[in-house]
C-alpha positions as a printed NumPy array, in Angstrom:
array([[ 83.029, 105.292,  74.131],
       [ 79.755, 104.016,  72.617],
       [ 76.275, 105.404,  72.193],
       [ 74.935, 102.537,  74.343],
       [ 76.828, 103.834,  77.376],
       [ 75.106, 106.053,  79.928],
       [ 75.978, 109.71 ,  79.394],
       [ 78.037, 109.988,  82.591],
       [ 80.091, 106.936,  81.529],
       [ 80.794, 108.517,  78.121],
       [ 82.101, 111.628,  79.861],
       [ 84.238, 109.505,  82.201],
       [ 85.695, 107.588,  79.262],
       [ 86.557, 110.822,  77.477],
       [ 88.409, 112.165,  80.515],
       [ 90.152, 108.83 ,  81.191],
       [ 91.331, 108.668,  77.563],
       [ 92.969, 112.083,  77.937],
       [ 94.642, 111.042,  81.202],
       [ 95.844, 107.627,  80.034],
       [ 97.198, 108.975,  76.757],
       [ 99.22 , 111.585,  78.616],
       [ 97.38 , 114.486,  76.966],
       [ 96.376, 115.6  ,  80.449],
       [ 99.391, 115.179,  82.721],
       [ 99.249, 115.017,  86.544],
       [ 98.275, 118.442,  87.824],
       [ 96.471, 119.421,  84.62 ],
       [ 93.098, 121.072,  85.063],
       [ 90.055, 118.987,  84.101],
       [ 87.048, 120.769,  82.518],
       [ 84.581, 122.023,  85.108],
       [ 81.019, 120.789,  85.425],
       [ 79.808, 123.841,  83.495],
       [ 82.329, 123.215,  80.715],
       [ 81.329, 119.55 ,  80.478],
       [ 77.662, 120.528,  80.334],
       [ 78.385, 122.858,  77.418],
       [ 80.748, 120.476,  75.577],
       [ 78.627, 117.326,  75.834],
       [ 75.15 , 118.823,  75.99 ],
       [ 74.436, 117.02 ,  79.255],
       [ 72.86 , 117.955,  82.545],
       [ 74.852, 119.34 ,  85.434],
       [ 73.875, 116.252,  87.449],
       [ 75.416, 113.984,  84.802],
       [ 78.636, 116.006,  84.713],
       [ 78.804, 115.959,  88.506],
       [ 78.415, 112.177,  88.623],
       [ 81.226, 111.66 ,  86.097],
       [ 83.64 , 113.857,  88.069],
       [ 82.501, 112.432,  91.396],
       [ 83.202, 108.852,  90.272],
       [ 86.58 , 109.786,  88.796],
       [ 87.469, 111.356,  92.136],
       [ 86.311, 108.295,  94.081],
       [ 88.39 , 106.044,  91.805],
       [ 91.502, 108.14 ,  92.393],
       [ 91.958, 109.662,  88.931],
       [ 91.288, 113.294,  89.819],
       [ 91.491, 115.595,  92.814],
       [ 88.706, 118.107,  93.443],
       [ 89.655, 121.311,  95.225],
       [ 86.576, 123.247,  96.413],
       [ 86.478, 126.722,  94.913],
       [ 89.482, 126.022,  92.685],
       [ 88.706, 123.183,  90.296],
       [ 89.347, 119.557,  89.366],
       [ 92.847, 118.333,  88.498],
       [ 94.448, 115.141,  87.218],
       [ 95.803, 113.303,  90.218],
       [ 99.343, 111.983,  90.188],
       [ 99.285, 108.175,  90.524],
       [100.56 , 106.793,  93.824],
       [104.295, 106.357,  94.009],
       [105.48 , 102.748,  94.088],
       [107.897, 101.015,  96.418],
       [109.413,  97.583,  95.977],
       [107.864,  94.841,  98.089],
       [110.343,  92.02 ,  97.47 ],
       [113.634,  93.878,  97.147],
       [115.615,  95.892,  99.657],
       [115.323,  99.295,  97.979],
       [116.486, 102.727,  99.094],
       [113.492, 105.077,  99.18 ],
       [115.673, 108.062,  98.252],
       [116.715, 106.329,  95.032],
       [113.107, 105.363,  94.248],
       [111.994, 108.98 ,  94.639],
       [114.906, 110.421,  92.667],
       [114.316, 107.88 ,  89.866],
       [110.888, 109.481,  89.406],
       [112.583, 112.858,  88.979],
       [111.404, 114.029,  92.386],
       [113.2  , 115.375,  95.433],
       [113.774, 113.25 ,  98.528],
       [114.076, 114.805, 101.963],
       [113.81 , 113.416, 105.474],
       [113.549, 114.444, 109.094],
       [114.539, 112.483, 112.173],
       [111.779, 112.183, 114.761],
       [113.518, 109.944, 117.305],
       [117.018, 108.54 , 117.745],
       [118.094, 106.542, 120.812],
       [119.632, 103.401, 122.268],
       [117.042, 101.183, 123.939],
       [116.809,  97.842, 125.707],
       [114.886,  95.258, 123.727],
       [111.385,  94.498, 124.947],
       [110.363,  90.829, 125.184],
       [108.79 ,  91.103, 121.707],
       [111.911,  92.672, 120.207],
       [114.109,  90.11 , 121.951],
       [112.133,  87.42 , 120.131],
       [112.201,  89.34 , 116.819],
       [115.996,  89.637, 116.993],
       [116.305,  85.981, 118.045],
       [118.196,  86.915, 121.218],
       [118.372,  84.722, 124.305],
       [118.065,  87.703, 126.675],
       [117.138,  91.405, 126.165],
       [120.03 ,  93.309, 124.641],
       [120.794,  96.876, 123.62 ],
       [119.333,  98.049, 120.274],
       [119.619, 101.185, 118.187],
       [116.256, 102.827, 117.439],
       [115.498, 105.528, 114.888],
       [112.276, 107.028, 113.501],
       [112.475, 109.025, 110.266],
       [109.822, 110.647, 108.078],
       [110.679, 110.479, 104.374],
       [109.219, 113.095, 102.037],
       [108.725, 113.291,  98.282],
       [108.761, 116.88 ,  97.024],
       [108.068, 117.957, 100.587],
       [105.072, 115.616, 101.065],
       [105.441, 112.868, 103.73 ],
       [105.233, 109.427, 102.123],
       [106.805, 107.072, 104.676],
       [107.48 , 106.713, 108.394],
       [110.515, 104.513, 108.95 ],
       [110.533, 103.025, 112.459],
       [113.717, 100.957, 112.642],
       [115.607,  98.889, 115.232],
       [119.197,  97.824, 114.521],
       [121.438,  95.237, 116.173],
       [124.552,  97.158, 117.367],
       [126.717,  94.049, 117.083],
       [125.938,  93.826, 113.36 ],
       [126.184,  97.567, 112.615],
       [128.119,  99.228, 115.452],
       [128.56 , 102.567, 113.639],
       [124.906, 102.94 , 112.682],
       [124.112, 105.754, 115.126],
       [127.172, 107.753, 114.034],
       [125.817, 108.213, 110.504],
       [124.448, 111.478, 109.11 ],
       [120.986, 110.415, 107.982],
       [120.331, 113.783, 106.373],
       [122.914, 112.754, 103.759],
       [122.03 , 109.063, 103.414],
       [119.223, 106.714, 104.429],
       [119.409, 103.86 , 106.944],
       [118.723, 101.376, 104.144],
       [121.554, 102.731, 101.981],
       [124.003, 102.615, 104.885],
       [123.043,  99.127, 106.055],
       [123.145,  97.601, 102.566],
       [126.648,  99.017, 102.072],
       [127.912,  98.078, 105.552],
       [126.359,  94.664, 106.19 ],
       [125.843,  91.936, 103.546],
       [122.219,  90.79 , 103.474],
       [121.476,  87.124, 102.865],
       [117.823,  86.807, 103.937],
       [114.747,  89.072, 104.019],
       [111.29 ,  88.699, 105.568],
       [108.374,  90.938, 104.555],
       [104.907,  91.273, 106.057],
       [102.358,  93.803, 104.758],
       [ 99.082,  94.782, 106.368],
       [ 96.518,  97.549, 106.121],
       [ 96.364,  99.638, 109.29 ],
       [ 94.627, 102.715, 110.588],
       [ 97.244, 105.268, 111.699],
       [ 97.707, 106.241, 115.302],
       [ 97.309, 109.972, 116.139],
       [101.088, 110.52 , 116.166],
       [101.391, 108.888, 112.742],
       [ 98.53 , 110.991, 111.388],
       [100.383, 114.116, 112.447],
       [103.724, 112.996, 111.   ],
       [102.16 , 112.048, 107.656],
       [ 99.727, 114.961, 107.532],
       [ 96.704, 112.714, 106.996],
       [ 93.236, 112.449, 108.506],
       [ 92.159, 109.875, 111.08 ],
       [ 90.202, 107.887, 108.47 ],
       [ 93.07 , 107.638, 105.955],
       [ 94.261, 104.006, 105.842],
       [ 97.951, 103.156, 105.663],
       [100.08 , 100.285, 104.414],
       [102.554,  98.937, 106.955],
       [105.503,  96.952, 105.597],
       [107.333,  95.078, 108.354],
       [110.799,  94.023, 107.193],
       [113.475,  91.917, 108.938],
       [116.88 ,  91.243, 107.435],
       [119.55 ,  88.696, 108.341],
       [123.273,  88.582, 107.735],
       [125.286,  85.427, 108.38 ],
       [122.417,  83.95 , 110.351],
       [121.854,  86.952, 112.642],
       [118.995,  89.456, 112.573],
       [120.484,  92.818, 111.616],
       [117.468,  95.077, 111.587],
       [113.702,  95.223, 112.002],
       [111.92 ,  98.099, 110.275],
       [108.251,  99.027, 110.067],
       [107.643, 101.269, 107.05 ],
       [104.265, 103.013, 107.143],
       [102.865, 104.593, 103.963],
       [ 99.646, 106.602, 103.4  ],
       [ 97.636, 104.342, 101.098],
       [ 96.594, 107.261,  98.886],
       [100.215, 108.275,  98.215],
       [102.095, 104.994,  97.88 ],
       [101.672, 101.513,  96.455],
       [103.836,  98.453,  97.077],
       [104.654,  96.202,  94.152],
       [106.791,  93.269,  93.114],
       [107.689,  91.581,  89.844],
       [109.702,  88.377,  89.568],
       [110.145,  85.344,  87.385],
       [108.232,  82.209,  88.266],
       [108.136,  78.553,  87.356],
       [105.292,  77.238,  85.2  ],
       [103.438,  76.433,  88.416],
       [103.657,  80.026,  89.616],
       [106.326,  79.477,  92.26 ],
       [109.283,  81.858,  92.457],
       [112.059,  80.762,  90.131],
       [115.348,  79.965,  91.808]])
């Protein structure tokens, strides 16, 4: 923080320092506009701009009539690895829960027949699950499974385990394909995730193979404000993935 900075930027820096140092943990109350005016000797307009920009940048949440609070950073899910979302959530010290929205056997559409590299449409298992972190929806898992690769998939209790955990244990995985895109949620997805129509989502489309056969195709949809996808891996000097 320097004297050359605009006043609103000095206030922002002060608040960001408290957040980044851990002095103000997620959920902690941030001084109100009136308190900032008194502490810094600034105008209400300046205080409002500092808080407004911090909110727009995702550092704080403003609750009308209640106050401004440090926002918990988005949870992170692995992009490159086949990770169990329940373990990711529990590793953060949070509680995982889930609810099944749909569960059925279906006949592959032409698109799914191609995705599963089948010669003709075959039977597939289909399941849709909403995963929650501390009771807040963070992922819709829309998954198709090849019954020939995992014949006991539909017999599993997915309130006690996740499809990913079961499949990793039951079927050895030797190849993965990931595609990520930003999408606007459909009305049904908005309702399942408890988000507004203008809240963007991240859609991770994942296929896995075992012994040369496609085992599963899953589309994992995350609210962009609640989840981030990341990866970290060793590379060669040219930036290619190290073998």
